[in-house]
C-alpha positions in Angstrom: 0.0 0.0 0.0 1.5 3.3 -1.2 0.6 6.8 -0.1 -1.3 9.0 -2.7 -2.6 12.6 -2.7 -5.6 13.8 -4.6 -7.1 17.2 -5.4 -10.9 16.7 -5.4 -13.7 19.0 -6.5 -17.3 18.2 -5.3 -20.2 20.1 -6.9 -23.9 20.2 -6.2 -25.8 21.3 -3.1 -22.8 20.9 -0.8 -22.7 24.2 1.1 -24.8 24.9 4.1 -25.7 21.2 4.5 -22.8 20.1 6.8 -20.7 18.8 4.0 -17.3 20.1 5.2 -17.8 18.6 8.7 -18.9 15.3 7.1 -15.7 15.3 4.9 -13.6 16.1 8.0 -15.2 13.2 10.0 -14.9 10.8 7.0 -11.2 11.6 6.5 -10.4 11.4 10.2 -12.2 8.0 10.5 -10.0 6.7 7.7 -6.8 8.1 9.0 -6.3 10.5 6.1 -4.6 13.9 6.0 -5.4 17.0 4.0 -8.0 19.7 4.1 -11.5 20.7 2.9 -13.0 24.1 2.2 -15.7 26.1 0.5 -15.3 28.4 -2.4 -17.5 30.0 -5.0 -17.6 26.8 -7.0 -18.4 24.3 -4.3 -16.2 22.2 -2.1 -12.5 21.7 -2.7 -10.6 18.9 -1.0 -7.0 17.7 -0.8 -6.6 14.3 0.7 -3.6 12.1 1.4 -3.1 8.6 2.7 -2.8 5.0 1.6 -4.4 4.3 -1.7 -7.1 1.9 -0.4 -8.3 4.3 2.3 -8.3 7.2 -0.3 -10.5 5.0 -2.6 -13.0 4.4 0.3 -12.9 8.1 1.0 -13.7 9.1 -2.6 -16.6 6.6 -2.8 -18.0 7.9 0.6 -18.2 11.4 -0.7 -21.3 10.3 -2.5 -22.6 7.3 -0.6 -22.4 8.8 2.9 -23.2 12.4 2.2 -25.4 14.4 4.7 -29.1 14.2 4.3 -29.5 17.7 2.8 -26.6 17.3 0.4 -27.1 16.7 -3.4 -23.7 15.5 -4.8 -23.7 16.1 -8.6 -20.1 15.3 -9.4 -16.9 14.3 -7.8 -13.8 15.0 -9.9 -10.2 14.2 -8.8 -6.7 14.7 -9.9 -3.4 13.3 -8.6 -1.0 15.5 -6.7 2.5 15.1 -5.2 2.5 13.5 -1.7 3.3 16.2 0.9 3.4 14.2 4.1 1.3 16.7 6.0 -0.3 15.7 9.4 -4.0 15.7 10.2 -7.1 16.9 8.4 -8.3 20.5 8.6 -11.2 22.7 7.5 -9.6 25.7 5.9 -11.0 29.2 5.4 -13.1 30.1 2.3 -11.1 32.1 -0.2 -12.7 35.2 -1.7 -13.5 35.7 -5.3 -14.0 33.2 -8.1 -16.9 32.3 -10.3 -20.0 31.3 -8.4 -20.8 27.8 -9.5 -21.9 26.3 -6.2 -25.6 25.5 -5.4 -27.5 26.7 -2.4 -29.7 24.5 -0.3 -33.4 25.3 0.3 -34.6 26.0 3.8 -35.3 22.8 5.6 -37.6 21.8 8.5 -36.3 21.3 12.0 -34.5 18.0 12.3 -35.3 15.3 14.9 -32.1 16.0 16.9 -33.0 19.6 17.2 -36.5 18.8 18.2 -35.3 16.5 21.0 -33.2 19.4 22.3 -36.1 21.8 21.9 -38.2 19.8 24.3 -35.5 18.8 26.8 -35.6 21.0 29.9 -32.0 20.2 30.6 -30.7 21.5 27.3 -29.5 25.0 27.0 -31.7 25.5 23.9 -34.8 24.3 25.6 -37.8 26.0 23.9 -35.5 28.2 21.9 -37.4 29.3 18.7 -34.3 29.5 16.5 -32.6 26.2 17.2 -30.9 24.7 14.2 -27.9 22.6 13.1 -26.1 21.5 9.9 -29.0 19.3 9.1 -31.8 21.8 9.3 -32.9 25.4 9.5 -32.8 28.5 7.3 -30.7 28.5 4.1 -31.9 30.3 1.0 -33.9 32.9 2.9 -30.9 34.1 4.8 -28.1 33.8 2.1 -26.8 37.1 0.8 -23.9 35.6 -1.3 -21.5 32.7 -1.8 -19.6 30.9 -0.5 -22.2 30.0 2.1 -20.4 31.2 5.2 -21.9 33.1 8.2 -20.5 36.5 7.1 -22.6 36.2 3.9 -25.8 35.4 5.7 -28.3 37.5 7.7 -26.8 35.8 10.8 -23.6 37.9 10.4 -24.8 40.4 13.0 -25.1 37.8 15.7 -21.7 37.1 17.3 -21.3 33.6 18.6 -21.1 33.1 22.4 -18.3 31.0 23.8 -20.5 27.8 23.9 -21.8 28.2 20.4 -18.3 29.0 19.1 -17.0 25.9 20.8 -19.6 23.8 19.0 -18.9 25.5 15.7 -15.2 24.6 16.1 -15.6 21.0 17.3 -15.4 18.4 14.5 -17.3 16.0 16.6 -20.2 18.3 17.2 -23.4 18.3 15.1 -23.1 22.1 14.8 -19.5 22.0 13.5 -19.4 24.8 10.9 -23.2 25.2 11.0 -23.6 28.8 9.7 -26.9 29.8 11.4 -25.8 28.3 14.8 -27.1 30.3 17.8 -28.6 30.0 21.2 -30.6 32.1 23.6 -27.4 33.8 24.8 -26.3 35.0 21.4 -29.0 34.5 18.8 -32.2 36.1 17.6 -35.1 36.9 19.9 -38.9 37.2 19.7 -40.7 40.5 20.1 -44.4 41.2 20.6 -45.5 44.8 21.6 -43.0 44.9 24.5 -44.5 41.9 26.4 -42.2 39.8 28.6 -43.2 36.4 27.1 -44.1 37.0 23.4 -44.9 33.3 22.7 -47.3 33.0 25.6 -49.0 36.2 24.6 -49.4 35.0 21.0 -51.1 31.8 22.2 -53.4 33.9 24.4 -54.3 36.2 21.4 -55.0 33.2 19.2 -57.1 31.5 21.8 -59.1 34.7 22.2 -60.0 34.8 18.4 -57.4 37.5 17.6 -55.4 37.8 14.3 -51.6 37.6 14.9 -49.0 38.4 12.2 -46.1 36.0 12.8 -42.6 36.4 11.2 -41.5 33.1 9.8 -38.7 31.8 7.5 -39.6 33.6 4.3 -41.9 36.3 5.5 -44.8 37.1 7.8 -47.9 35.0 8.0 -51.3 35.8 9.4 -52.6 33.3 11.9 -56.0 32.7 13.6 -57.5 29.7 15.4 -58.7 27.4 12.6 -61.7 26.3 14.7 -63.0 29.8 15.1 -65.4 30.9 12.4 -65.6 34.4 13.6 -61.8 34.8 13.6 -61.5 33.3 10.1 -64.3 35.5 8.8 -62.6 38.5 10.3 -59.3 37.6 8.7 -61.1 37.3 5.3 -62.7 40.7 5.7 -59.5 42.5 6.7 -57.3 40.7 4.1 -59.9 41.3 1.3 -59.9 37.6 0.5 -63.5 36.6 0.0 -63.5 32.9 -0.9 -60.1 31.5 -1.6 -59.2 28.8 0.9 -56.8 29.4 3.8 -54.0 26.9 4.6 -54.0 25.2 8.0 -51.0 24.2 10.1 -51.5 21.2 12.3 -49.1 20.0 15.0 -48.4 16.5 13.7 -49.5 13.7 11.4 -52.1 12.4 13.8 -53.8 15.8 13.8 -53.7 15.9 10.0 -55.5 12.5 9.9 -58.4 14.0 12.0 -59.1 16.5 9.2 -58.2 14.8 6.0 -57.7 11.5 4.3 -53.9 10.9 4.5 -52.5 7.9 2.7 -48.8 6.9 2.6 -48.0 9.3 -0.3 -49.6 12.2 1.4 -47.9 11.4 4.7 -44.5 11.4 3.1 -45.3 14.8 1.6 -46.5 16.3 4.8 -43.5 15.1 6.8 -40.8 15.7 4.2 -38.0 18.2 5.0 -39.6 20.6 2.6 -42.9 20.8 4.6 -45.2 22.2 1.8 -48.9 22.8 2.0 -50.5 19.6 0.9 -54.0 19.6 -0.7 -55.9 16.6 0.7 -59.5 15.3 0.7 -61.4 16.8 3.6 -63.1 14.4 6.1 -66.9 15.1 6.5 -66.5 15.7 10.2 -63.3 17.8 10.1 -63.3 20.3 13.0 -62.5 23.3 10.8 -64.4 26.5 10.8 -66.6 27.0 7.7 -64.9 30.3 6.8 -61.5 28.6 6.5 -62.2 26.8 3.3 -65.8 27.5 2.3 -67.5 24.9 0.1 -64.2 23.1 -0.6 -63.8 19.3 -0.5 -60.0 19.7 0.1 -58.0 21.3 2.8 -54.5 22.6 2.5 -52.5 21.2 5.4 -48.9 21.7 6.5 -46.9 20.6 9.5 -44.7 22.9 11.6 -41.3 23.6 9.9 -39.6 26.0 12.3 -39.0 25.6 16.0 -41.3 28.6 16.6 -44.1 26.8 14.8 -43.6 23.7 16.9 -43.7 25.7 20.1 -46.8 27.7 19.0 -48.8 24.6 18.0 -47.9 22.6 21.1 -48.8 25.5 23.4 -52.1 26.3 21.7 -53.1 22.7 21.3 -55.1 23.0 18.1 -54.7 23.8 14.4 -54.2 27.4 13.1 -54.9 29.1 9.9 -51.5 30.3 8.5 -51.7 32.4 5.4 -49.3 34.8 3.7 -49.3 38.2 5.3 -50.4 40.6 2.6 -53.4 42.5 1.3 -55.2 41.0 -1.6 -52.7 40.1 -4.3 -49.7 42.0 -3.0 -46.5 39.9 -2.2 -45.9 38.6 1.2 -44.5 41.1 3.7 -41.0 40.1 4.8 -39.1 43.2 5.9 -39.6 44.6 9.4 -39.7 48.1 8.1 -42.8 47.3 6.0 -44.8 45.5 8.7 -46.8 48.6 9.3 -48.7 47.5 6.1 -50.3 44.8 8.3 -51.6 47.2 11.0 -55.1 47.2 9.5 -55.2 43.4 9.5 -53.4 42.0 12.6 -54.3 42.6 16.2 -50.7 41.8 17.2 -47.4 41.2 15.5 -45.0 38.5 16.7 -41.6 39.4 15.2 -37.9 38.5 15.6 -34.6 40.2 14.8 -33.1 37.7 12.3 -33.4 39.5 8.9 -35.0 37.7 6.0 -33.0 38.4 2.8 -35.3 36.8 0.3 -39.1 36.6 0.7 -40.5 33.1 0.0 -44.0 31.9 0.2 -45.0 28.4 1.3 -45.0 25.7 -1.4 -48.2 23.9 -2.4 -48.3 20.3 -3.6 -50.9 17.5 -4.0 -50.8 13.8 -4.5 -51.6 12.7 -8.0 -51.6 9.1 -9.2 -49.1 8.0 -6.5 -46.6 10.8 -6.6 -46.1 14.4 -5.6 -47.2 17.1 -8.0 -46.0 20.6 -7.2 -48.6 23.4 -7.7 -46.6 26.3 -6.2 -42.8 25.8 -6.0 -41.3 28.0 -3.4 -40.0 27.5 0.2 -38.3 24.2 0.7 -37.7 23.6 -3.0 -36.1 26.9 -4.2 -33.3 27.4 -5.3 -32.4 23.8 -5.9 -31.8 23.5 -9.6 -33.4 21.5 -12.4 -31.3 19.8 -15.1 -31.7 21.3 -18.6 -30.2 20.2 -21.9 -28.0 23.2 -22.6 -25.1 25.0 -20.8 -25.6 28.6 -22.0 -26.6 31.5 -19.7 -30.3 32.5 -20.1 -32.9 34.6 -18.3 -36.6 33.7 -18.8 -39.1 36.2 -17.5 -42.2 34.1 -17.2 -45.9 35.0 -17.5 -48.1 37.6 -16.0 -50.0 35.5 -13.5 -48.4 33.1 -10.9 -45.1 34.5 -12.2 -41.8 32.9 -11.7 -38.6 33.7 -13.5 -35.8 31.3 -14.4 -32.1 31.7 -14.8 -29.9 29.0 -16.3 -26.3 28.2 -16.9 -24.1 25.1 -17.0 -26.9 22.7 -17.4 -28.8 24.0 -14.3 -32.1 25.9 -14.4 -32.8 27.9 -11.3 -36.5 28.3 -11.2 -37.4 31.1 -8.8 -39.7 31.1 -5.9 -43.4 32.1 -6.4 -43.5 35.8 -7.3 -47.3 36.1 -7.9 -49.4 38.2 -10.2 -47.5 41.1 -11.8 -50.4 43.5 -11.3 -49.0 46.1 -8.9 -45.7 47.8 -8.1 -44.8 45.8 -5.1 -45.0 42.5 -7.0 -43.0 43.9 -9.9 -40.4 45.1 -7.5 -40.2 41.6 -6.0 -39.8 40.2 -9.5 -36.9 42.6 -10.3 -35.2 42.2 -7.0 -35.4 38.4 -7.2 -33.8 38.4 -10.6 -30.9 40.5 -9.4 -30.4 38.4 -6.3 -30.3 35.1 -8.4 -27.9 36.7 -10.9 -25.5 37.6 -8.1 -26.0 34.4 -6.1 -25.2 32.2 -9.1 -23.0 34.6 -11.1 -25.2 34.5 -14.2 -24.8 37.1 -16.9 -27.4 36.1 -19.5 -26.9 37.1 -23.1 -30.3 35.7 -24.0 -33.6 36.8 -22.5 -36.8 34.9 -23.2 -40.3 36.4 -22.7 -43.9 35.8 -23.5 -45.4 36.9 -26.8 -48.0 39.2 -25.0 -46.7 42.7 -25.5 -48.6 44.1 -22.4 -47.3 41.6 -19.8 -45.0 43.5 -17.4 -42.6 40.6 -17.6 -42.4 41.1 -21.3 -41.9 44.8 -20.9 -39.1 44.2 -18.4 -37.3 41.8 -20.9 -37.6 44.2 -23.8 -36.0 47.0 -21.8 -32.9 45.1 -20.9 -29.8 46.3 -22.8 -27.3 44.3 -24.8 -29.1 41.0 -24.8 -30.7 38.8 -27.5 -34.4 38.7 -26.9 -36.4 35.6 -27.7 -40.2 35.7 -27.7 -41.9 32.4 -26.8 -45.5 31.5 -27.4 -47.3 30.9 -24.1 -48.5 27.3 -24.8 -45.3 26.2 -26.4 -43.6 27.3 -23.2 -46.1 25.2 -21.2 -45.3 22.0 -23.2 -41.6 22.7 -23.1 -41.9 23.0 -19.3 -43.5 19.6 -19.1 -40.8 18.1 -21.3 -38.1 19.6 -19.1 -39.9 18.4 -16.0 -39.8 14.9 -17.4 -36.3 15.0 -18.8 -37.7 14.5 -22.4 -37.0 16.5 -25.5 -39.9 15.5 -27.8 -41.5 15.7 -30.2 -44.8 15.2 -28.4 -48.4 15.9 -28.9 -48.9 18.7 -26.4 -52.3 19.4 -24.8 -52.1 22.9 -23.3 -55.3 23.8 -21.6 -55.5 27.0 -19.5 -57.3 30.3 -19.2 -55.4 32.8 -21.4 -52.4 32.8 -23.8 -51.5 35.2 -26.6 -51.9 33.6 -29.9 -49.8 34.6 -33.0 -53.1 34.8 -35.0 -54.4 37.6 -32.8 -56.9 35.5 -30.8 -56.7 34.3 -27.2 -55.5 30.7 -27.1 -56.1 28.2 -24.2 -57.4 24.9 -25.6 -54.5 23.8 -27.8 -53.3 20.6 -29.4 -49.7 21.1 -30.5 -46.9 19.0 -32.1 -44.0 20.4 -30.1 -40.4 20.0 -29.0 -37.9 22.6 -27.8 -37.2 23.9 -31.2 -40.7 24.7 -32.3 -44.4 23.8 -32.5 -47.3 23.4 -34.9 -50.9 24.1 -33.9 -52.6 20.9 -35.0 -55.9 21.4 -33.2 -57.9 23.5 -30.7 -61.2 24.1 -29.0 -63.5 25.9 -31.4 -63.2 29.6 -30.7 -66.0 31.7 -29.2 -66.2 35.4 -28.4 -65.2 36.7 -24.9 -67.9 39.3 -24.4 -66.3 42.3 -22.7 -62.8 40.9 -23.1 -61.2 40.6 -19.6 -64.6 41.2 -18.0 -65.6 37.7 -19.2 -62.8 36.3 -17.0 -64.3 37.8 -13.9 -67.9 37.1 -15.0 -68.4 33.5 -16.1 -72.0 34.2 -17.1 -70.6 36.1 -20.1 -69.0 32.9 -21.3 -72.2 31.0 -20.9 -73.8 33.7 -23.1 -71.0 33.4 -25.7 -71.6 29.6 -26.0 -75.4 29.6 -25.8 -76.6 32.9 -27.2 -80.3 32.9 -27.8 -80.5 29.2 -26.7 -79.7 30.1 -23.1 -82.2 28.9 -20.6 -84.5 31.6 -19.1 -83.3 30.9 -15.6 -79.8 32.0 -16.7 -80.9 35.0 -18.7 -83.2 36.3 -15.9 -80.2 36.5 -13.5 -78.5 39.2 -15.5 -80.1 42.6 -16.4 -77.4 43.4 -19.0 -77.8 40.0 -20.8 -79.4 41.6 -23.9 -76.8 44.4 -24.2 -73.8 42.0 -23.7 -75.4 39.6 -26.2 -75.6 42.3 -28.8 -72.0 43.3 -28.2 -70.8 39.7 -28.6 -72.9 39.2 -31.7 -71.4 42.4 -33.3 -67.9 41.4 -32.3 -67.4 44.6 -30.2 -64.8 44.2 -27.5 -65.3 40.4 -27.8 -62.0 38.8 -28.9 -62.2 35.2 -30.0 -60.8 32.6 -27.6 -60.2 28.9 -27.6 -59.7 28.9 -23.9 -60.5 25.7 -22.0 -60.6 27.7 -18.8 -63.4 29.8 -20.2 -65.3 26.6 -21.2 -65.2 25.5 -17.6 -66.4 28.9 -16.5 -69.4 28.7 -18.9 -70.6 25.4 -17.5 -70.1 26.6 -13.9 -72.5 29.5 -14.7 -75.0 27.3 -16.5 -75.4 25.0 -13.5 -75.9 28.1 -11.3 -72.7 27.6 -9.4 -70.7 30.8 -10.0 -71.6 33.9 -12.2 -68.9 36.1 -10.7 -65.5 35.1 -9.4 -63.4 36.5 -6.6 -60.1 34.8 -7.5 -58.5 33.3 -10.6 -60.0 29.9 -11.6 -62.7 29.9 -8.9 -65.6 28.8 -11.1 -63.6 25.9 -12.5 -62.3 24.9 -9.1 -65.8 24.9 -7.6 -67.2 22.9 -10.7 -64.6 20.2 -10.0 -65.5 20.2 -6.3 -69.2 19.4 -6.8 -68.7 16.6 -9.3 -70.7 13.5 -8.4 -69.3 10.5 -10.1 -71.9 8.1 -8.7 -74.1 8.3 -11.8 -72.6 7.4 -15.2 -72.7 9.4 -18.4 -70.6 11.7 -20.5 -71.8 14.5 -22.8 -71.1 13.9 -26.5 -68.7 16.3 -28.2 -68.0 16.8 -31.9 -64.3 16.3 -32.7 -63.9 17.2 -36.3 -60.9 15.9 -38.2 -59.2 18.5 -40.4 -56.4 21.0 -40.4 -56.7 21.9 -37.6 -58.7 19.3 -35.6 -61.6 21.1 -34.0 -63.2 20.3 -30.6 -66.7 21.8 -30.2 -67.0 22.9 -26.6 -70.4 24.3 -27.4 -71.8 20.8 -27.4 -70.8 20.4 -23.7 -72.3 23.7 -22.7 -75.6 23.0 -24.5 -75.8 19.5 -23.0 -75.2 20.9 -19.6 -77.9 23.5 -20.1 -80.4 20.9 -21.3 -79.7 18.4 -18.5 -82.2 18.4 -15.6 -79.9 16.4 -13.4 -78.3 17.7 -10.2 -75.4 20.1 -10.7 -72.9 17.6 -9.4 -74.0 15.0 -12.0 -73.8 17.7 -14.7 -70.3 18.5 -13.6 -69.2 14.8 -13.8 -70.8 14.4 -17.2 -69.0 17.5 -18.5 -65.6 16.4 -17.2 -66.0 13.0 -18.7 -67.2 14.4 -22.0 -64.3 16.9 -22.4 -61.7 14.2 -21.3 -63.1 11.8 -23.9 -62.8 14.6 -26.6 -59.1 15.1 -25.6 -58.4 11.4 -26.1 -60.2 11.3 -29.5 -58.4 14.4 -30.7 -55.0 13.0 -29.7 -55.9 9.7 -31.4 -56.6 11.6 -34.7 -53.3 13.4 -34.4 -51.4 10.2 -33.7 -52.6 8.8 -37.0 -51.4 12.0 -38.7 -48.0 12.4 -37.0 -47.1 8.8 -35.7 -46.3 10.5 -32.4 -47.6 8.4 -29.4 -46.4 10.5 -26.5 -48.7 13.2 -25.0 -47.6 16.0 -22.7 -50.3 17.7 -20.6 -49.7 21.2 -19.3 -51.6 24.4 -18.3 -53.6 25.5 -15.4 -56.6 23.4 -16.3 -54.6 20.3 -15.4 -54.5 21.4 -11.8 -58.0 19.9 -11.8 -57.4 16.4 -10.4 -60.6 14.9 -11.7 -60.1 16.1 -15.2 -56.4 15.2 -15.3 -57.1 11.7 -14.0 -59.8 11.1 -16.6 -57.5 12.4 -19.4 -54.5 10.3 -18.3 -56.6 7.2 -17.8 -58.2 7.6 -21.2 -54.9 8.3 -23.1 -53.1 5.4 -21.4 -56.0 3.0 -22.3 -55.6 4.2 -25.9 -51.9 3.2 -25.9 -50.3 6.7 -25.3 -47.4 7.4 -23.1 -48.4 10.4 -21.0 -46.1 13.1 -19.5 -47.5 15.2 -16.6 -45.9 17.7 -14.3 -44.4 16.7 -11.0 -41.5 18.9 -9.9 -42.7 22.1 -11.7 -46.1 23.7 -11.6 -48.5 22.8 -14.5 -49.9 26.3 -14.2 -48.1 29.5 -15.3 -45.6 29.0 -12.5 -43.8 26.6 -14.8 -43.9 28.8 -17.9 -40.5 30.4 -17.3 -38.7 27.0 -17.3 -40.2 26.3 -20.7 -39.2 29.7 -22.0 -35.6 29.1 -20.7 -35.2 25.7 -22.3 -36.7 26.9 -25.7 -34.2 29.8 -25.7 -31.3 27.8 -24.3 -31.4 25.0 -26.8 -31.2 27.5 -29.6 -27.7 28.4 -28.3 -26.4 24.8 -28.8 -27.8 24.4 -32.3 
């Protein structure tokens, strides 16, 4: 056995996850010498010892890595043997190109929870307990390498005991950057009271609204069992109907409210701790105002020590919703918390700054796996692999906006930004892009954007100097996003169903059948277009879409509900302010209005969501739909609306028959296009496929017809995934 020395470079998510302490422990166990350190590119190692031990060491860099680490590559090169003693962690050098990856924030680990509840531990009931395996990451990082001076913990000097833990290779907090304790770390504040946590519990128990500072911003909390408190929160927050998320103390409590199978349980208890949408139990002890008329609840488990303490002391679930007014972004800076003064009765804050605001993520189980609907805290900024290496910025859509920056085969899809409809959200969008560019050292020469000229994301892209601008059709981006989510390149038959997308022909698309890959698309079919009476007003008023589909054939019960029916009908007939649309979302709206479910909406997609919620599958039947072969293939949604209007069955049965009929039409259209193209793979994308019932019917029907079906899992099927599709379409053009 002869001594060897290697220079090793480890890349991936290897900073802020306890990787250097792990390397130190592994080398010490094997009797090896050398050093390990962080730099802007990841982790660098020099290791020296007998060749067999070095081989075991190199293999262990992957196989024994810490739980939060994601090792993408381990590269090594031979060096001259130096004969140095011992193994050290060395300081991080300044400068260099930032190629390292940053870990997402992670829920409190089991070891820290044991200490949190141990009266003999010095961190007993300390709301900011953390270690190398858990705690804040992305939300506190200001730059790389990931060291304490480049986090928002820089202002908290370590006490002697924490410093000793930080320096001890045998300690779980060895080089844990956010390490702290009650003597040296952040503290809670609530209106000058001596015990902020106890006062918060008292306020919640009394039906008050409390703003609570969390990992990525402030939340608004009330007792989930108090209808008065939840209704008051709705009134003050100007959120009429949209469901609130609920935090429960543990899995057992979740099972008293919802059906929780093994897949759902793994999602609830994962280190990411997202909001999980689950079937509500009939006797769930939740106030009606929390999630009115909804068959599902959005549940999450505590993911910070503060949450664990709060839920344990209160002893019951709480509503925990983003602290904002209407559609503004979540409040995260202490100097802007005054914006909540008209909503919250009290504010529980702390003095650890949040560098990047981040909403809670939202997921659901779908056909045995997790499907992300809002990708944010716990997932961001972990990268997605893409089939190009160039540097690209994609600016996303207008609603549910995310942006995406890419380089070196990694796509960094941003946290949820929201709807770009006000200055605060636009500022969050711009600030987020600048932070990601600095954090990952990306200088894009290509910027992708939506075709719609009035989207604020498009205007931002077009104003950037010295870049190549690539316009990407909205539904092409949806399908490309689904391809990237599945690691596929196409071509596929893409079914892109959503509410709105700018069409190159000047109409509003949204019910599209495309032949697509990253390099281009052809529109092979679509829902037959109808007018949108009043343009954007039809999005807010589903009855206008019922009018567009039914015209003079509308039932009197529908016409009589609207005094302006005649005037709007004349406007639509004359084509005045009534652009044509093939939108599947507007088709769902029309049926929701026909069955008397929803004539006016208070949030995006409300009519379609409620139509799915009432579907009663107990009775069979599907409405017939014309699918006309041609160039393009045309699917006549009007058949569904007329059938729904003529059906005397209960609304729930009508909903089920509509869903089945449209799903059958999708399968028949894809079958026609397979005969024409010989393509047997279908990619499903767009906000309509957030509908579990419709998605399941479509996937089941397509698979029964011999198709391979691609659906979203890691990336939202709604507009939150559009920026990834834009990035890949623009990026692959660089390699061609």
